[in-house]
N, C-alpha and C positions, 0 to 999 in steps of 0.2 A: 647856256650850255651849247657847245659846238656840236652840230649834227654829224653823226657818224656815217650818214648816207652820202656825204660830200667827199669826192676825191679831189685832193688839193695838190697842186704842183706849182712852184714858182719858176719863172724863167727870166734870165737876164741875157741881153744881147752881147755878142762878141763881134767886134768890128775890125776891119782892116785899116791901113793907114789913110785911106781915102774916105773913111767914115761909112763904108758899106757894111751892112750886117751880113756876116758869113756863117754865123752859128748862134745857138742859144745854149747856155748852161741850164740844165734842169735841176731844181733844188727842192729838197724835202721841206714841207711846211706842215706844222702840227695844228695850225689854226688859220683862220682867214685874217688874223692880225699881222700876217707876214712875219711870223716868228717861227723858229725851229727849235723845239725842245727834243734834242736827240739823246736818247739813252743808249742807242746801239747804231753804229754806222751801217752795219749789215742790214738791220731792220729798216733804217731810213732809205737806203738804196733800193731794197726790195719793194718798199711801199711806193717809191717814185716809179720804178719800172712797172709795177702792177697797175698803178693809176694811168701810166702812159699807154701801156699795151692793151689793158682790159677795159678802161673806162673813158678817158678823155680822147685818146687817139693822137698818134705822133703828128699827123698832118695838121690837126687843129693847133697843136702846140708850136711847131717849128716850120710848117710849110715845107718848102724844098731845101731848107737849110740843115746843117749838121746839128746834132744834139749831143752835148757834153754831159756825162754822167759820172758822179764820184763813186769810187769803189775802194773798199778796204781789202786786206789780205783774204779774209774769209770769203767774200763774194767773188774775188778774182779767181780763187782756186776751186770754187764750188762747181763750176760748169754752167751756172745760170746765165752768164753773159753770152753764151753761144746761142741763146734764144734770139739775140738781137741781129738785125740786118747789118752786116759789117760796114756797108757804104753809107749808113745813116747816123752812126754813133761814134763819138770819140770817148774812149774810156779813160777817165782821169784817175790815176793812182794817187791816193791820199798821201800827204807829206809825211805822215808818221809811220808809214809802212816800212818794215825792215826788209831789205832785199835779201833773199836767200836763193840758193840754187834752184829750189822748187819754183819760186816766182819767176826767175829768169827763164826757166824751161817753159813755163806756162805762157808767158808773154811772147816768147819766141815762136811757140806753136801757133798761137792765135794770130800773131803778126803774119805768119806765112799763109794764113787763111784769109788775109785781107783786113783784119781788125786794126783800127787806128788807136793809138795811145797818146796820152799826155801825162805829165807829172804835175800835180796840183800844189799851189801855195809854196813854192820854193823860196826860202829865205837866203839862198845862195851862200850859206855858211860852208866852211870846209868839210865839216862832218856830214852835212846833208848831201853835198855834191859827191863825196866819196861813196856814200851809201847808194845813190841812184845812178852813178856813172856806168855801171854794167848794163843798164837798161837804155842808155842814150841811143844806141844804134837802132832800137825798135820804136823810138818816139816820133810822133808826127810833130809835136811841139812841146815846149816847156813853159809852164806858167810861173812867172816870178811875181811874188807878192810885194808890192811897193812898200807896204807898211812894215811887214816883218823883216824885210831886207834892210830896213834902216833909212828909207827915203832916197831921194834922187841922187845925192852925192855918193852914198854907199853903192848904189846900183852902177853909177858911172865908174867907180873904182874896180868893180868886180866883173863887169859884163864881158870884158875881153877874154875871160876864161872860156867862153863858148865859141870863140873864133875857130878853134880847131875841129869843131863838129859841124856837120851839115844839118842844122836844126833850125826850125822856126821858133821864134820867141814871142810870148804873149806877156804883157804887163797888166796885172790886175790890181784892184783897189785904187784906181785912178779917180780922184774926187774933184779935181779942179782943172780949169783950162790950162793953167800954168804947168801943172804936172803933165798933162797930155802933150803940150808942145815940147817940153823938155825930153820926155820919153820918145817922142817922134824924132828928135835930133839924134837920139842914140840908136835909131834904126830898128825899133821894135816892129814886128810884122803885124801883131794883133793887139787889141786893147779891150779892157773890160773894167767897169767900175761905175760908181754912182754919178760921175760926171756925165756919162752917156744915158744911163737909166738905172733906177733901182729895180730890184727883182719885182716882177708883176705876177700876182697869183692868178692861176687859171683853175676854175672849178668845173667839176663834172660829177655825174651821179656815180657813186661808188658801187661797183659790181663784184667786189671780191667775194669769193665763196668762203664758207666756214673753214676754219683750220682743220677741224676733225674730218670733214668730207675729203679734203685734198690729201690728208694723211692716210686715210683709208684706201684711197685709190693708189697712192704710192706704194703702200704695203702689198697690194694685189699685184702691181706691176713687178715689184722686186721678188715676189714669191713664185713667179713663173709665168707672168703675163697671160693670165686667163682672160681673154678678150670679152666673153659674155659677162664675167663678173665685173670687169672694168666698166663696161657700158652700163650695167645695172647700178653700180655705185655712183657714177657720174650723174645718171638720170635721177638719182634720189635727191639731188640738190639742184633746185631751179637756178640758184645764183651761179652754181658751178657750170651749168649748161650754158647760160648766157655768157659767162666769162670766157669759156673755151671757144664759143662761136665768135666772139669779138676778137679774140687773139688770132684765130685762123684768118680772119678778114683784115688783120692789121697789115702794116707795110712789111712785116717779116716774111710774108709770102709774095712771090713775084706776081701772081695773078689772083684776083678775087674769085672765089669758088662758091657756088651755091651748095648748101648743105641740106640733105634730106633725112639724115639720121645721125645719132651720136656715134654709132659704129663707123660711119663714113668719116666723121670728124676725127676720130682716133686714128683710123688708118691713114688719113691725110697727114696727121702730125708725125706718126712714126714713134717707135718706142723711145728713142733718145730725146727727141723734142718733148714728148709727153713727160718724161722724167724731169727734164730741165724746167719745164713749165710748172710742174708740181712742187719742185724744190723752191722755186720763187715764192710760192705761197707758204711754204714752211718758214721762210725768213720774215714774211710780211707780218705786220702787227696783228695781234690776236683779235679775232672777231667773236661776237656773242655766239654761244653754242645754242641759244634758244631758237627753235624752229617756230616761226610765227604761224598762226592759223592760216594765213594766206598761202604760205608755202605748202602747208599740209594739204590745203584744198587743191592747189595746182598739181601736186603729186597724185592725189586721188583721181582728179579729173584725167590726168595723163594715162593712168592705169585703166580707167574706165573706157576711154576712147580706144586704147590699144586692144582691149578685150572685145569691145563692140565691133571693131573693124574686122577682127578675125572671125567672129561669129556671124556677122551679117554679110560680110563681103568675101570671106575666106581668103584674105589677102594680107600676108605678113608684112610685105613692103609698105602697104597702106597703114598697117599697124605701127610701124616704126615712125612714119611721118606723123601719124596721129598722136603718138606719145609727145613729140615736140610741140604739136599744136596745143595739147593740154597744158604742158608746162609753161608755154609762152602766152597762153590765153589770158593770164592775169598779170602780164608784163606791166601794164600801166599802174596797177595798184602796188605791186611789189617794188618796182623801181622808181615809182613816183615821177615817171616821165612817159609821154605818149609813145606807144608802139610805132606810130606813124613817123615819129622823128628819129627812131633808133633802128628801124628795120634795115636801112641801107648799110649800117655799121655791122649788122649781124650776118648779112648775105645768106638769107634763107631761100630754100626752094620756093618757087612761085606758088605752088599748090598750098604750101603751109601759110604763106602770107595771105593768100586769098581767103583761106578758112578763118584765120584770126580776124581779118577785116570784115567778115560776115558775108562774103560773096558765095553764090550758089555753087556747090561742088559736093562731092562725096565726103570730103574731110569737113567741109563747113556744116553739112547736115549731121555728121557724127558729133561735132562740137555742140551743136544745138541740142541734140539728143542727150548728151551728157549733162548739159546745163539744165535742161528740163527735169532730168532725173534728180539732180541735186535739190531742185526746188519742188519736187513732187507735182509737176504740171502735167498730169496724165492726159488731160484733154488735148494739150498741145502735142504731146508725144504721138497720140493717135492720128494726128493730121500729117505726120511725116510719111515720106514715100517708102514705107516698108510694109511687108505683110504683117498682119497682127500676130500670126503664129510665130514668125521669126523674131519679132520684137519681144513678145512675151518670153520666149526662150532665152534671148540675149539678156534681157533685164534680170530674169531670175538667176 
């Protein structure tokens, strides 16, 4: 059985005429067998984006190259794509999308903001060209499918159609050296296919939050943007906390920012980006609604540390940091990956990192206190640097 904890994305290189890799197409994969069982194009795209932004990381997948991502009409019009850094992605409009005035307006608006577009899998039939021609002025390139277009001879007969446009052309499904050389004679700008490399699967730990948690936050946002309620709802899901921290530290933001509270993270996102990020999770594949005992323990520990910090230190800011410490203190067990390997991706405040790693600090001592309380280690509690009176009051 395939592990649901793995985030899977396949990538295939796109090359120029000199065999230099200029980009990678990122592809949905439903298993490590390098296959894609797609029941919904929207869900597939959302899953790829979620895995890229929240789990694996864009830099790990493509380095400094461009990333191509397939989209259908639903995703294109949803606003989700505006989560992406425009200078890092090329948005491939699927070949079966019917171009409407609404789509033209959306593409035009996004193009004016710097987003790059391509049209995927063109068979260069008259019907298909007539459908997509209104979008040509906004396209970075067109992708012509060598197989569905009928092979080299058919492409030769039809390629002159594009001479009237200032467009780059990519030929895909190139499978042999002979096909590559023939296409090169035709003057294609870019190339993609099994001749160069089959799609390669990249795996990462899946950090998607539960669908219901994201839906609950979205409802609060739409009902009036009650910030304390939004913070509380996000804090109720450890996976959602980790996911939003990873997104904030992804390449969608110009600079990496250390985070000391969920409130700070939400303010950094802003309302529009928060909504777009939540919508992405609405499209992504359903997750189990079962809250594991580990997650329940992480939430309880977070509440305990927050309460203890207020009672023992009279410091609400320390309490906010303490809540994150509690949620992330079981990171290794929940995510099945060492915190030490993931901490740089999450960009946490140094005090929080030190506490989780067991270094001496107020937060570290609060974490130890909460842990001792869970295990009823009263003798260890008595050795901590607090007055017995304050400790007894806080614990009660």
